[in-house]
C-alpha positions as CSV (number, residue, x, y, z in Angstrom):
1,M,123.9,116.2,98.7
2,K,124.3,116.1,102.5
3,T,123.0,112.5,102.5
4,Q,125.5,111.5,99.8
5,I,128.4,113.1,101.7
6,K,127.4,111.1,104.8
7,L,127.2,107.9,102.9
8,A,130.6,108.5,101.3
9,L,132.2,109.2,104.7
10,A,130.6,106.2,106.3
11,A,131.7,103.9,103.5
12,A,135.3,105.3,103.6
13,T,135.4,104.8,107.3
14,M,134.2,101.2,107.2
15,T,136.6,100.4,104.3
16,A,139.6,101.8,106.1
17,M,138.8,100.2,109.5
18,L,138.1,96.8,108.0
19,A,141.2,97.0,105.8
20,G,143.2,97.4,109.0
21,C,141.7,94.1,110.3
22,A,142.8,92.1,107.3
23,T,146.3,91.5,108.7
24,G,145.1,90.5,112.1
25,G,143.4,87.3,113.4
26,G,139.7,86.5,113.7
27,G,139.2,84.8,110.3
28,Y,138.8,88.0,108.1
29,Y,139.9,87.5,104.5
30,G,140.9,90.6,102.7
31,G,140.7,91.1,98.9
32,Q,138.1,89.5,96.7
33,P,137.7,85.8,97.6
34,Q,136.6,83.7,94.6
35,Q,135.6,80.6,96.5
36,P,133.8,80.1,99.9
37,Y,136.0,80.4,102.9
38,P,138.0,77.3,103.7
39,N,137.3,75.4,106.9
40,Q,139.2,77.1,109.7
41,S,139.2,76.7,113.5
42,Y,139.7,79.5,116.0
43,P,141.6,77.8,118.9
44,N,141.2,79.3,122.3
45,Q,145.0,79.8,122.6
46,N,145.0,82.5,120.0
47,P,146.2,85.9,121.3
48,P,143.4,88.3,122.2
49,P,142.4,90.5,119.2
50,Q,144.0,93.6,120.7
51,Q,147.4,91.8,120.8
52,Q,147.0,90.7,117.1
53,G,146.6,94.3,116.0
54,G,143.2,93.6,114.5
55,M,139.6,93.4,115.6
56,S,137.6,90.4,116.7
57,K,134.6,89.1,114.6
58,T,132.3,90.6,117.2
59,Q,133.9,94.0,117.0
60,K,133.8,94.0,113.2
61,G,130.2,92.9,113.2
62,A,129.3,95.8,115.5
63,L,131.2,98.2,113.3
64,I,129.5,97.0,110.2
65,G,126.1,97.2,111.9
66,A,126.8,100.7,113.2
67,L,128.0,102.0,109.8
68,A,125.1,100.3,108.0
69,G,122.8,102.3,110.2
70,V,124.6,105.5,109.3
71,A,124.3,104.6,105.6
72,A,120.7,103.6,105.8
73,G,118.5,105.1,103.2
74,L,118.2,105.4,99.4
75,L,121.2,104.3,97.5
76,S,120.3,106.5,94.5
77,G,120.6,109.7,96.4
78,D,118.6,112.9,96.8
79,D,118.9,114.0,93.2
80,A,117.3,110.8,91.8
81,T,114.5,111.0,94.3
82,E,113.7,114.6,93.5
83,R,113.6,113.8,89.7
84,R,111.1,111.0,90.4
85,Q,109.0,113.4,92.6
86,R,108.9,116.0,89.8
87,A,107.9,113.4,87.2
88,L,105.1,112.0,89.4
89,I,103.7,115.3,90.3
90,G,103.8,116.3,86.6
91,A,102.0,113.0,85.8
92,G,99.2,114.0,88.2
93,V,100.2,112.1,91.3
94,G,99.5,114.4,94.2
95,G,102.2,115.1,96.7
96,L,101.9,114.9,100.5
97,A,102.8,117.6,103.1
98,G,103.1,118.0,106.8
99,G,101.4,115.5,109.1
100,A,99.7,113.8,106.1
101,I,103.1,112.2,105.3
102,G,103.5,110.3,108.5
103,N,99.8,109.3,108.6
104,Y,100.0,108.0,105.0
105,Q,103.1,106.0,105.8
106,D,101.7,104.7,109.0
107,R,98.7,103.2,107.1
108,Q,100.9,101.8,104.4
109,E,103.3,100.3,107.0
110,R,100.4,98.6,108.8
111,A,99.1,97.1,105.5
112,L,102.6,95.8,104.5
113,R,103.2,94.2,107.9
114,E,99.9,92.4,107.7
115,R,100.6,91.2,104.2
116,M,104.2,90.2,104.7
117,A,103.6,88.3,108.0
118,G,105.1,84.8,107.7
119,T,106.7,85.4,104.3
120,G,110.3,86.0,105.5
121,V,110.2,89.6,104.4
122,D,111.1,92.2,107.1
123,V,109.3,95.5,107.2
124,V,111.5,98.3,108.6
125,R,110.5,101.9,109.2
126,N,113.1,104.6,109.1
127,G,111.5,108.0,109.6
128,D,109.1,108.5,106.8
129,N,110.6,105.8,104.6
130,I,109.6,102.1,104.7
131,T,112.0,99.3,103.6
132,L,111.1,95.7,102.7
133,N,114.1,93.5,103.3
134,M,113.9,90.4,101.0
135,P,116.5,87.7,101.7
136,S,117.8,86.1,98.5
137,N,117.2,82.6,99.8
138,I,113.5,83.2,99.4
139,T,113.6,85.2,96.2
140,F,116.3,83.7,94.0
141,A,118.3,80.5,93.5
142,F,122.0,80.7,94.4
143,N,124.0,83.0,92.0
144,S,120.8,83.6,89.9
145,A,118.7,86.6,89.1
146,N,115.7,84.6,88.1
147,L,112.8,85.0,90.6
148,D,111.6,81.9,92.4
149,P,108.0,81.4,91.2
150,Q,107.1,80.5,94.8
151,F,107.8,84.2,95.6
152,Y,105.3,85.6,93.1
153,P,102.4,85.7,95.5
154,V,104.5,87.8,98.0
155,L,105.4,90.3,95.3
156,D,101.8,90.3,94.2
157,N,100.8,91.5,97.7
158,V,103.5,94.1,97.5
159,A,102.2,95.3,94.1
160,G,98.7,95.4,95.5
161,T,99.8,97.6,98.4
162,L,101.8,99.9,96.1
163,T,98.8,100.3,93.9
164,E,96.6,101.2,96.9
165,Y,99.3,103.6,98.2
166,N,100.5,105.2,95.0
167,Q,102.0,108.4,96.4
168,T,105.4,106.9,96.9
169,I,108.7,106.5,95.0
170,V,109.9,102.9,94.9
171,E,113.7,102.2,95.1
172,V,114.6,98.6,94.4
173,A,118.2,97.9,95.5
174,G,120.1,94.6,95.2
175,H,122.9,93.6,97.6
176,T,125.4,90.7,97.7
177,D,127.9,89.1,100.1
178,S,131.6,89.5,99.7
179,I,132.4,86.3,97.8
180,G,133.4,87.0,94.2
181,T,134.8,89.9,92.3
182,D,133.4,93.4,92.5
183,A,132.3,93.3,88.9
184,V,130.4,90.0,89.3
185,N,128.7,91.1,92.5
186,Q,127.7,94.5,91.1
187,R,126.2,92.9,88.0
188,L,124.3,90.3,90.0
189,S,122.9,93.0,92.4
190,E,121.7,95.1,89.5
191,Q,120.1,92.1,87.8
192,R,118.2,91.0,90.9
193,A,116.9,94.5,91.5
194,A,115.8,94.6,87.9
195,S,114.0,91.3,88.2
196,V,112.0,92.4,91.3
197,G,111.3,95.9,89.9
198,N,110.2,94.6,86.4
199,Y,107.9,92.1,88.0
200,L,106.2,94.8,90.1
201,M,105.9,97.1,87.1
202,S,104.3,94.3,85.1
203,K,101.5,94.5,87.6
204,G,100.5,97.9,86.2
205,L,102.6,100.2,88.5
206,M,103.9,103.4,87.0
207,R,107.5,103.1,85.7
208,D,108.2,106.7,86.7
209,R,107.8,105.6,90.4
210,F,110.8,103.2,90.2
211,I,114.5,103.6,90.8
212,L,116.4,100.3,90.2
213,T,120.0,100.1,91.5
214,G,122.6,97.7,92.7
215,A,125.2,98.1,95.5
216,G,127.1,94.9,95.0
217,K,128.9,93.9,98.1
218,T,129.5,97.5,99.4
219,R,126.6,97.8,101.9
220,P,126.8,94.8,104.3
221,I,124.4,94.7,107.2
222,A,126.3,91.8,108.9
223,S,129.8,90.3,108.9
224,N,130.8,88.3,105.8
225,D,133.0,86.1,108.0
226,T,130.2,83.6,108.6
227,E,127.6,82.0,106.3
228,A,124.8,83.4,108.5
229,G,126.2,86.9,108.0
230,R,126.7,86.4,104.3
231,A,123.1,85.2,104.0
232,Q,121.9,88.5,105.6
233,N,123.9,90.5,103.1
234,R,122.5,88.7,100.1
235,R,119.2,90.6,99.8
236,V,116.9,92.9,97.8
237,E,115.5,96.0,99.6
238,I,112.5,97.9,98.4
239,T,112.3,101.4,100.0
240,L,109.2,103.4,99.7
241,V,109.6,107.2,99.9
242,P,106.6,109.5,100.1
243,V,106.1,112.0,97.2
244,R,106.3,115.4,98.9
245,S,104.4,118.4,97.6
């Protein structure tokens, strides 16, 4: 519950501060844009951001990055993780304890870094959790939840690693950029998470290990003011959490 409270506070803070930027300069568009941002220049004669009453794109990017760091972790929360842990232990999957947890994740992280090298998938370690960041441009066509067949070999390697290291809970979370309505982005993020999760489960992995969830556009890791930032936000993350005894 403490984790969920922290996430709620971080999200509320980011929403409030970014909302305050919407009336200022710097190219931020409030609301729910339905089309890509129009061409717009940012002439040097514009007043400094502090005189406009808003924040610059750099400041907003730093804020988003900082709050994304605060909010890092499972989207599904502690309760869902604990339910999966109980189910796995009940199914005979042994839990880990003490120093064995870090050692186990060290070995799994090393295996994933070797197998994901050159694929475009980032491997990020956060404490005892390991997250695979899969940009949508290598996993899906634009505005589609159908997996790109060229990405199957990468997911096959992920499935192989998860088979070898089976003492983990697997959360698959979809994320989008800010273009489009909340409802459309939420649905797309859930569909993409389901596509990745169902593919992995089709390789013989236990369904009880998986949590499939979508965050829509609520968890950006970069500014949505630029195409480069939006591309970073369009992603699927697979987070591996050790089963604790």
